[in-house]
N, CA and C atoms as an extended XYZ file, in Angstrom:
204
Properties=species:S:1:pos:R:3:atomname:S:1:resname:S:1:resid:I:1 pbc="F F F"
N         7.705        9.812      -35.320 N   MET     1
C         7.165        9.050      -34.205 CA  MET     1
C         7.110        9.918      -32.952 C   MET     1
N         6.086        9.734      -32.177 N   VAL     2
C         5.975       10.439      -30.913 CA  VAL     2
C         6.952        9.762      -29.952 C   VAL     2
N         7.904       10.529      -29.476 N   GLU     3
C         8.967        9.979      -28.646 CA  GLU     3
C         8.430        9.366      -27.358 C   GLU     3
N         8.859        8.146      -27.087 N   GLY     4
C         8.515        7.481      -25.838 CA  GLY     4
C         7.160        6.810      -25.798 C   GLY     4
N         6.404        6.861      -26.893 N   LEU     5
C         5.061        6.277      -26.898 CA  LEU     5
C         5.044        4.997      -27.717 C   LEU     5
N         4.658        3.903      -27.096 N   VAL     6
C         4.440        2.639      -27.800 CA  VAL     6
C         2.997        2.661      -28.283 C   VAL     6
N         2.806        2.440      -29.575 N   ASN     7
C         1.502        2.573      -30.205 CA  ASN     7
C         1.148        1.245      -30.878 C   ASN     7
N         0.102        0.584      -30.395 N   GLU     8
C        -0.322       -0.713      -30.921 CA  GLU     8
C        -1.647       -0.638      -31.688 C   GLU     8
N        -2.005        0.551      -32.164 N   VAL     9
C        -3.285        0.725      -32.852 CA  VAL     9
C        -3.370       -0.162      -34.096 C   VAL     9
N        -2.350       -0.123      -34.926 N   LYS    10
C        -2.393       -0.896      -36.175 CA  LYS    10
C        -2.556       -2.392      -35.894 C   LYS    10
N        -1.839       -2.904      -34.931 N   LEU    11
C        -1.924       -4.307      -34.565 CA  LEU    11
C        -3.359       -4.690      -34.188 C   LEU    11
N        -3.995       -3.886      -33.352 N   HIS    12
C        -5.361       -4.174      -32.915 CA  HIS    12
C        -6.376       -3.923      -34.020 C   HIS    12
N        -6.140       -2.914      -34.846 N   ARG    13
C        -7.049       -2.655      -35.974 CA  ARG    13
C        -7.043       -3.828      -36.939 C   ARG    13
N        -5.845       -4.304      -37.279 N   GLU    14
C        -5.751       -5.429      -38.206 CA  GLU    14
C        -6.329       -6.704      -37.597 C   GLU    14
N        -6.128       -6.919      -36.298 N   ALA    15
C        -6.703       -8.092      -35.619 CA  ALA    15
C        -8.231       -8.056      -35.656 C   ALA    15
N        -8.789       -6.847      -35.687 N   ALA    16
C       -10.249       -6.682      -35.760 CA  ALA    16
C       -10.746       -6.694      -37.201 C   ALA    16
N        -9.829       -6.917      -38.149 N   ALA    17
C       -10.160       -6.959      -39.579 CA  ALA    17
C       -10.820       -5.672      -40.059 C   ALA    17
N       -10.279       -4.550      -39.582 N   LEU    18
C       -10.808       -3.243      -39.974 CA  LEU    18
C        -9.784       -2.494      -40.831 C   LEU    18
N       -10.291       -1.745      -41.786 N   THR    19
C        -9.459       -0.797      -42.511 CA  THR    19
C        -9.390        0.488      -41.696 C   THR    19
N        -8.513        1.377      -42.095 N   GLN    20
C        -8.473        2.680      -41.420 CA  GLN    20
C        -9.803        3.397      -41.586 C   GLN    20
N       -10.401        3.277      -42.742 N   ILE    21
C       -11.704        3.920      -42.978 CA  ILE    21
C       -12.774        3.306      -42.079 C   ILE    21
N       -12.781        1.984      -41.974 N   GLY    22
C       -13.759        1.316      -41.120 CA  GLY    22
C       -13.618        1.715      -39.664 C   GLY    22
N       -12.373        1.797      -39.187 N   LEU    23
C       -12.142        2.219      -37.806 CA  LEU    23
C       -12.563        3.669      -37.619 C   LEU    23
N       -12.224        4.512      -38.564 N   ALA    24
C       -12.601        5.928      -38.476 CA  ALA    24
C       -14.114        6.083      -38.388 C   ALA    24
N       -14.843        5.306      -39.181 N   GLU    25
C       -16.306        5.377      -39.142 CA  GLU    25
C       -16.846        4.941      -37.789 C   GLU    25
N       -16.274        3.896      -37.219 N   ARG    26
C       -16.703        3.456      -35.878 CA  ARG    26
C       -16.453        4.527      -34.832 C   ARG    26
N       -15.356        5.256      -35.008 N   MET    27
C       -14.951        6.258      -34.023 CA  MET    27
C       -15.617        7.613      -34.234 C   MET    27
N       -16.110        7.867      -35.442 N   GLY    28
C       -16.672        9.178      -35.752 CA  GLY    28
C       -15.601       10.222      -35.993 C   GLY    28
N       -14.459        9.775      -36.557 N   VAL    29
C       -13.358       10.682      -36.885 CA  VAL    29
C       -12.972       10.461      -38.344 C   VAL    29
N       -12.038       11.247      -38.835 N   SER    30
C       -11.593       11.087      -40.217 CA  SER    30
C       -10.564        9.963      -40.326 C   SER    30
N       -10.413        9.429      -41.539 N   ARG    31
C        -9.383        8.428      -41.787 CA  ARG    31
C        -8.011        9.013      -41.519 C   ARG    31
N        -7.828       10.289      -41.819 N   LYS    32
C        -6.545       10.947      -41.582 CA  LYS    32
C        -6.194       10.935      -40.091 C   LYS    32
N        -7.175       11.114      -39.235 N   THR    33
C        -6.927       11.045      -37.788 CA  THR    33
C        -6.410        9.664      -37.418 C   THR    33
N        -7.074        8.625      -37.906 N   VAL    34
C        -6.629        7.258      -37.631 CA  VAL    34
C        -5.210        7.065      -38.162 C   VAL    34
N        -4.961        7.491      -39.380 N   ASN    35
C        -3.659        7.318      -40.008 CA  ASN    35
C        -2.541        8.018      -39.250 C   ASN    35
N        -2.754        9.269      -38.873 N   THR    36
C        -1.678       10.015      -38.214 CA  THR    36
C        -1.383        9.489      -36.817 C   THR    36
N        -2.411        9.040      -36.114 N   VAL    37
C        -2.183        8.450      -34.785 CA  VAL    37
C        -1.529        7.077      -34.946 C   VAL    37
N        -2.068        6.267      -35.838 N   GLU    38
C        -1.546        4.914      -36.053 CA  GLU    38
C        -0.066        4.934      -36.449 C   GLU    38
N         0.319        5.901      -37.238 N   ASN    39
C         1.700        5.989      -37.717 CA  ASN    39
C         2.598        6.822      -36.812 C   ASN    39
N         2.093        7.226      -35.669 N   GLY    40
C         2.914        7.916      -34.689 CA  GLY    40
C         3.263        9.346      -35.032 C   GLY    40
N         2.527        9.947      -35.957 N   VAL    41
C         2.768       11.345      -36.310 CA  VAL    41
C         2.323       12.247      -35.167 C   VAL    41
N         1.167       11.914      -34.589 N   PHE    42
C         0.631       12.667      -33.459 CA  PHE    42
C         0.206       11.714      -32.360 C   PHE    42
N         0.329       12.147      -31.121 N   ALA    43
C        -0.239       11.413      -29.989 CA  ALA    43
C        -1.703       11.822      -29.886 C   ALA    43
N        -2.595       10.880      -29.616 N   PRO    44
C        -4.005       11.236      -29.550 CA  PRO    44
C        -4.336       11.985      -28.264 C   PRO    44
N        -5.385       12.786      -28.351 N   SER    45
C        -5.924       13.392      -27.135 CA  SER    45
C        -6.541       12.278      -26.298 C   SER    45
N        -6.865       12.578      -25.076 N   ILE    46
C        -7.496       11.580      -24.210 CA  ILE    46
C        -8.809       11.093      -24.820 C   ILE    46
N        -9.593       12.016      -25.341 N   VAL    47
C       -10.886       11.652      -25.924 CA  VAL    47
C       -10.690       10.724      -27.119 C   VAL    47
N        -9.749       11.043      -27.990 N   VAL    48
C        -9.503       10.210      -29.171 CA  VAL    48
C        -8.939        8.852      -28.755 C   VAL    48
N        -8.066        8.814      -27.764 N   ALA    49
C        -7.534        7.540      -27.270 CA  ALA    49
C        -8.671        6.667      -26.744 C   ALA    49
N        -9.603        7.262      -26.026 N   LEU    50
C       -10.762        6.513      -25.524 CA  LEU    50
C       -11.645        6.020      -26.662 C   LEU    50
N       -11.785        6.819      -27.718 N   LYS    51
C       -12.566        6.385      -28.885 CA  LYS    51
C       -11.897        5.198      -29.575 C   LYS    51
N       -10.560        5.242      -29.700 N   PHE    52
C        -9.843        4.101      -30.270 CA  PHE    52
C       -10.119        2.852      -29.452 C   PHE    52
N        -9.971        2.954      -28.142 N   ALA    53
C       -10.150        1.802      -27.261 CA  ALA    53
C       -11.566        1.235      -27.366 C   ALA    53
N       -12.545        2.113      -27.339 N   LYS    54
C       -13.934        1.654      -27.419 CA  LYS    54
C       -14.220        0.991      -28.765 C   LYS    54
N       -13.762        1.600      -29.844 N   ALA    55
C       -14.024        1.061      -31.182 CA  ALA    55
C       -13.343       -0.288      -31.393 C   ALA    55
N       -12.198       -0.496      -30.738 N   LEU    56
C       -11.456       -1.748      -30.898 CA  LEU    56
C       -11.724       -2.742      -29.766 C   LEU    56
N       -12.557       -2.326      -28.810 N   ASN    57
C       -12.938       -3.182      -27.679 CA  ASN    57
C       -11.723       -3.659      -26.877 C   ASN    57
N       -10.818       -2.717      -26.626 N   VAL    58
C        -9.629       -2.983      -25.806 CA  VAL    58
C        -9.455       -1.813      -24.842 C   VAL    58
N        -8.512       -1.941      -23.932 N   SER    59
C        -8.240       -0.830      -23.022 CA  SER    59
C        -7.272        0.157      -23.684 C   SER    59
N        -7.268        1.375      -23.202 N   VAL    60
C        -6.326        2.377      -23.692 CA  VAL    60
C        -4.893        1.875      -23.507 C   VAL    60
N        -4.644        1.196      -22.385 N   GLU    61
C        -3.309        0.671      -22.102 CA  GLU    61
C        -2.892       -0.410      -23.086 C   GLU    61
N        -3.864       -1.104      -23.689 N   ASP    62
C        -3.538       -2.083      -24.733 CA  ASP    62
C        -3.043       -1.386      -26.000 C   ASP    62
N        -3.487       -0.162      -26.199 N   LEU    63
C        -3.140        0.579      -27.422 CA  LEU    63
C        -1.919        1.477      -27.270 C   LEU    63
N        -1.801        2.118      -26.103 N   PHE    64
C        -0.745        3.114      -25.896 CA  PHE    64
C        -0.054        2.881      -24.562 C   PHE    64
N         1.263        2.883      -24.605 N   GLN    65
C         2.061        2.757      -23.379 CA  GLN    65
C         3.280        3.643      -23.499 C   GLN    65
N         3.820        4.036      -22.359 N   LEU    66
C         5.079        4.777      -22.337 CA  LEU    66
C         6.218        3.781      -22.262 C   LEU    66
N         7.252        4.055      -23.055 N   ARG    67
C         8.461        3.220      -22.973 CA  ARG    67
C         9.123        3.407      -21.632 C   ARG    67
N         9.725        2.367      -21.127 N   ASP    68
C        10.469        2.453      -19.859 CA  ASP    68
C        11.767        3.206      -20.064 C   ASP    68
C-alpha cells in the first residue's frame, strides 16, 4: 500500500458497474495500471489520477486523499 494515501478507486469502479478492463478501456490505459493503482501498489501520476476521475465521473479528491 502507498503509505498515507486513501484510495477509493475500487469503490467507485464497482459503483459504476465497471470491471477493471472496462475502466482501463475508458481511460486508455492497461488493466494492469488500473489494478496496481486500485490495489495501492503504486500511486498514480497526476495525469492518471485525472483519467480515473474523468472515467468515473467523480473528482480526484473523491478517489484519492491523504490520511490525517
